[in-house]
Structure formats: C-alpha cells, structure tokens
C-alpha positions in Angstrom: 20.6 -19.4 15.9 23.8 -20.1 14.0 22.1 -22.0 11.1 20.3 -18.9 9.9 23.1 -16.3 10.5 25.3 -17.0 7.4 24.1 -13.7 5.9 27.1 -11.4 6.0 30.1 -10.7 3.8 33.5 -9.0 4.5 35.6 -6.6 2.5 39.2 -6.2 3.5 41.5 -3.5 2.0 45.2 -4.6 2.3 48.4 -2.7 1.5 51.7 -4.4 2.3 50.3 -6.4 5.1 52.3 -9.6 4.6 53.5 -9.5 8.2 50.0 -9.4 9.7 47.4 -10.7 7.2 47.9 -14.3 8.1 46.7 -13.7 11.6 43.7 -11.8 10.3 42.8 -14.7 7.9 43.2 -17.3 10.7 40.9 -15.2 12.9 38.1 -15.2 10.3 38.5 -18.9 9.6 38.0 -19.5 13.3 34.8 -17.5 13.5 31.8 -19.4 15.0 29.8 -17.9 12.1 31.7 -17.5 8.8 30.9 -15.0 6.0 29.2 -16.0 2.8 32.1 -14.3 0.9 35.2 -12.5 1.9 36.8 -10.1 -0.7 40.4 -9.1 0.1 41.5 -6.2 -2.1 45.2 -5.9 -2.5 45.6 -2.1 -2.8 48.9 -2.2 -4.8 51.1 -4.2 -2.4 54.7 -4.7 -3.2 55.4 -7.3 -0.5 54.2 -11.0 -0.1 50.5 -10.1 0.6 49.2 -11.6 -2.6 51.1 -14.9 -2.2 49.8 -15.3 1.4 46.2 -14.6 0.5 46.3 -16.9 -2.6 47.6 -19.7 -0.5 44.5 -19.6 1.7 42.1 -19.4 -1.2 43.1 -22.9 -2.4 41.3 -24.4 0.5 38.7 -21.7 1.1 37.0 -20.7 -2.3 34.6 -18.3 -0.5 37.6 -16.0 -0.1 38.3 -13.8 -3.2 41.5 -12.0 -4.0 41.4 -8.8 -6.0 44.4 -6.7 -7.1 43.9 -2.9 -7.4 46.9 -1.0 -8.8 48.0 2.1 -6.8 46.6 5.3 -8.2 49.1 8.3 -8.1 47.9 11.2 -6.0 45.5 9.3 -3.8 46.2 9.5 -0.1 46.5 6.4 2.0 43.1 7.0 3.5 41.2 7.7 0.2 43.0 4.8 -1.5 41.8 2.6 1.3 38.2 3.6 0.7 38.5 3.1 -3.1 39.8 -0.4 -2.4 36.7 -1.1 -0.4 34.5 0.2 -3.2 36.4 -2.1 -5.6 35.7 -5.0 -3.3 32.0 -4.2 -3.3 31.7 -4.8 -7.0 32.4 -8.5 -6.3 29.4 -8.8 -4.1 26.7 -7.7 -6.6 25.3 -11.2 -7.0 25.6 -12.2 -3.3 22.5 -12.1 -1.1 23.6 -10.7 2.2 22.1 -8.5 4.9 25.3 -7.3 6.6 28.6 -6.0 5.4 31.7 -6.3 7.5 34.8 -4.1 6.9 37.9 -5.6 8.4 41.5 -4.3 8.2 44.2 -6.7 7.2 46.0 -6.3 10.5 43.1 -7.0 12.9 42.3 -10.2 14.8 38.7 -10.2 16.1 37.7 -12.7 18.8 36.3 -16.0 17.5 32.6 -15.2 18.2 32.9 -11.6 17.0 30.6 -11.7 14.0 28.1 -14.0 15.8 27.8 -11.5 18.6 27.5 -8.5 16.3 24.8 -10.2 14.2 22.8 -11.2 17.2 22.8 -7.6 18.4 22.0 -6.1 15.1 19.2 -8.6 14.6 17.7 -7.5 17.9 17.5 -3.8 17.0 16.4 -3.0 13.5 17.6 0.6 13.9 21.2 -0.4 14.6 22.7 0.4 11.3 26.5 0.3 12.1 28.1 -1.8 14.9 31.5 -2.8 16.0 33.6 -3.9 18.9 36.7 -2.1 20.0 40.4 -2.9 19.7 43.7 -2.7 21.6 47.0 -2.0 20.0 49.7 -4.7 20.1 52.9 -2.9 21.4 54.9 -6.1 21.9 54.4 -9.9 21.4 52.3 -10.1 24.7 51.8 -6.5 25.5 48.8 -4.4 24.5 47.4 -0.9 24.9 43.7 -0.2 24.8 42.6 2.4 22.3 40.2 5.1 23.4 36.8 4.7 21.9 33.5 6.6 21.8 30.3 4.6 22.2 28.6 6.1 19.2 31.6 5.8 16.8 32.7 2.5 15.2 36.3 2.1 13.9 36.4 1.2 10.2 39.0 -1.5 11.1 36.2 -3.8 12.3 32.8 -2.2 11.7 29.7 -4.0 10.4 27.0 -2.3 8.4 23.4 -3.3 7.9 23.2 -3.4 4.2 20.2 -1.0 4.0 22.1 1.5 6.1 25.2 1.3 4.0 23.2 1.9 0.8 21.2 4.7 2.4 24.3 6.7 3.3 26.1 5.9 0.1 29.0 4.1 1.8 32.2 5.7 2.8 33.4 9.1 1.5 37.1 8.8 0.4 38.4 11.4 2.8 41.8 12.8 1.9 42.9 13.0 5.5 40.9 10.2 7.1 37.8 10.1 9.3 35.6 8.3 6.8 34.4 5.9 9.5 33.3 8.7 11.8 31.6 10.5 8.9 29.7 7.3 8.1 28.4 7.1 11.7 27.3 10.8 11.5 25.5 10.2 8.2 23.8 7.1 9.6 22.5 9.1 12.6 21.4 11.9 10.4 19.2 9.5 8.6 17.8 7.9 11.8 20.1 4.9 12.3 22.1 4.0 15.3 25.8 3.5 15.3 27.4 1.8 18.3 30.6 0.2 19.5 30.5 -2.6 22.1 33.5 -2.6 24.5 33.0 -6.2 25.5 34.0 -7.3 22.0 37.7 -6.7 22.0 39.8 -7.3 18.9 43.6 -7.0 18.5 45.4 -4.5 16.2 48.5 -6.5 15.3 50.5 -3.9 13.7 52.9 -2.3 16.2 52.6 1.4 16.8 55.0 3.4 14.6 55.3 0.9 11.7 52.3 2.0 9.6 51.6 4.9 7.3 52.3 7.3 10.2 55.7 6.7 11.8 55.1 8.1 15.2 52.2 9.0 17.6 52.7 12.7 17.3 52.2 12.6 13.5 49.1 10.4 14.0 47.6 12.9 16.5 48.5 15.8 14.2 46.8 14.0 11.3 43.7 13.4 13.5 43.5 17.2 14.0 43.7 17.8 10.3 41.0 15.2 9.7 38.7 16.9 12.3 38.8 20.1 10.2 37.9 18.4 6.9 35.2 16.4 8.7 33.7 19.8 9.6 34.1 19.5 13.4 33.2 22.5 15.5 36.3 24.3 17.0 34.9 24.2 20.5 34.4 20.4 20.3 37.9 19.9 19.0 39.4 22.1 21.7 37.6 20.1 24.5 38.5 16.8 22.8 42.1 17.8 22.5 42.3 18.9 26.1 40.7 15.6 27.2 43.1 13.6 25.1 46.1 15.4 26.7 45.3 13.4 29.8 43.8 10.2 28.3 45.8 9.3 25.3 49.6 8.9 24.7 51.7 10.7 24.1 50.2 12.5 27.0 49.9 16.3 26.8 51.9 16.5 23.5 49.4 14.3 21.7 46.4 16.5 22.5 48.3 19.6 21.6 49.4 18.0 18.3 45.7 17.3 17.6 44.8 20.9 18.2 47.7 22.2 16.1 46.7 19.9 13.2 43.2 21.3 13.4 44.4 24.9 13.2 47.0 24.1 10.5 44.2 22.6 8.3 42.5 26.0 8.0 45.5 27.3 6.0 45.5 24.4 3.5 42.8 26.1 1.4 41.3 22.8 0.4 37.5 22.2 0.1 35.8 19.7 2.4 34.6 16.6 0.7 31.3 16.3 2.6 28.1 18.3 2.0 27.2 21.3 4.1 24.1 19.6 5.4 26.3 16.9 7.0 28.7 19.5 8.4 25.8 21.3 10.1 24.5 18.1 11.6 28.0 17.1 12.8 28.5 20.5 14.5 25.0 20.4 16.1 25.6 17.0 17.6 29.1 17.9 18.8 27.9 21.1 20.5 25.2 19.0 22.2 27.8 16.6 23.5 29.9 19.5 24.9 26.9 21.1 26.7 25.3 17.8 27.8 28.5 16.3 29.2 28.8 13.8 26.3 25.4 12.2 27.1 23.9 10.1 24.3 20.3 11.0 23.3 18.0 8.1 24.2 17.0 7.6 20.5 20.6 6.6 19.7 21.4 4.7 22.8 22.2 0.9 22.9 21.8 -1.1 26.1 24.8 -3.1 27.3 24.0 -6.8 26.5 23.2 -8.9 29.5 
C-alpha cells in the first residue's frame, strides 16, 4: 500500500513559530508516508522561524521555504489563508491527489497521513478529512479539544485535490472560520467532510500564548466568527449553551461566544461568503438543532474497523 501512496503535498503557514515548528517538522519527517513536497510559508515572522526551517531543508530538499511579507490591514486569520494561497503557487508543477494543510505548531502521529489517505482512497466522496487534536497545557499535560464529526480543523485537514478546486479553496475570513466554511461548501457540492477521533494530534502551543491571549477572548472571537459565517441565531444559542457545560472556561466561555455573536451584528461589515452558502449553512444548522445533531446518511462516515 505504501509504495503507491506518495501522492500528497502539504502547505504550512507559519508566523513566529520558532518555539514549536521544530516539533512539527520532526513529526512530518517521521511519517510512515511522506509528502511529495512540503511548502512552508513564513508569513512575515520576526523570530528564528526562517533559520530553523532552512536548516532542515539542507537535508530534505522536498521541503520548500517561502517568505511572505506581512500585509498591513490583514487580520491574523485572513493573512493565514493568503499564506496558504501563496504556498499553493509552488505546487503548480507537482502531480498530487491530496493536499494537506498543517499548522506550524501541530505534531500529528507518525501514521497520520497514511491513515488519512487510506480512508480517503476508500471513499471517493470524502473530500475533506482530518484527525482531531488536544492542546498542550504543560510539558506532559493535555486537554482534548471539542470537535464535531463533520468539521475538520484547518490545523491538520487534508483535501482531495478535486474537492479543493471545486470549492475554490479557503475564503480569507476576517474573523476566522475558514475551515468550517470549507466543509460547508464541500457538502453543498456533494462531498463529505469528516474528522476521525482515533487520529489524535498534539497542538504544541500552550493556551494563552498565541494571537488570542486568553480563553475568553478566543470564545468571544468564535462568536464573532459565527456571525460572519452566516450561522443561524438559534444554532449559535444552542451551541453557546452547550459549550457552557462542555468547554472551558465553563459557563463564561459559552456566554462570551454568544456575546461575540451579538456584538458582530453592530460592526456593520459585510459577510465575505455568498448568500447561497449562508442559506445552505443555516438550513443545515437548523436541521442539526431539530434532529438532535444527527448526521444525514449521505454525509456519514463509518468508524474504521
């Protein structure tokens, strides 16, 4: 099986990830099936990210380093997507079937890409797949992140190339949520998007050290992102109440999400996705509310044996 599976590539956007990118690179080097090419796009880093990546390239020429200067006015989230788009231009002459997006602070298990490719090869309708991840909250302490079966985190998602091209890739969302929008767009066009909980990666960056300095700000931003993604108010309310009990900081985090959603209505900024997609998102979300989050059979993936 492994001999004919070298048909995927990876793009990694990286901004000031010197403390973590070494672990990410080592995890890809340890994969049972390595990518044809790995493009790491330095999104204007001011730390030692470039030096670390270039040191690895000396022995691994299939890794490419690209520097993208920061563009004033672009949010963290949209800049991240533009970095991915920049990386894609370095894959034009590469023959590949699958595209992996991997954050520069994620360590997937050694058989991650082999397992994902096996599952995507087995179902031609599976357009986007991923594992899940847990946050590192100390050297040997972790916290599992809540995940939805039909949503794949951009941090470690894998696209079937034809699916990625059919949906036009990521929308550079000002307030985040581009990975969720990609999954909705894929389903709108008849593809499946699925995350497999048995494939557990590690998010190495400790909570509170990234672009959002505390969990309440993160949850508030999630609520803002829900609005600009076009989420239905009833769905966001139910989701926020559920997260009050399921996600830290308990109670306050769910309330912050709801407050962020309401706050976004007063920003008077247009959504960046078409109305057709907003209608599809709301229809699916209301179905989830009324059906108890049951996944329609046409989009369901079986747990691997």
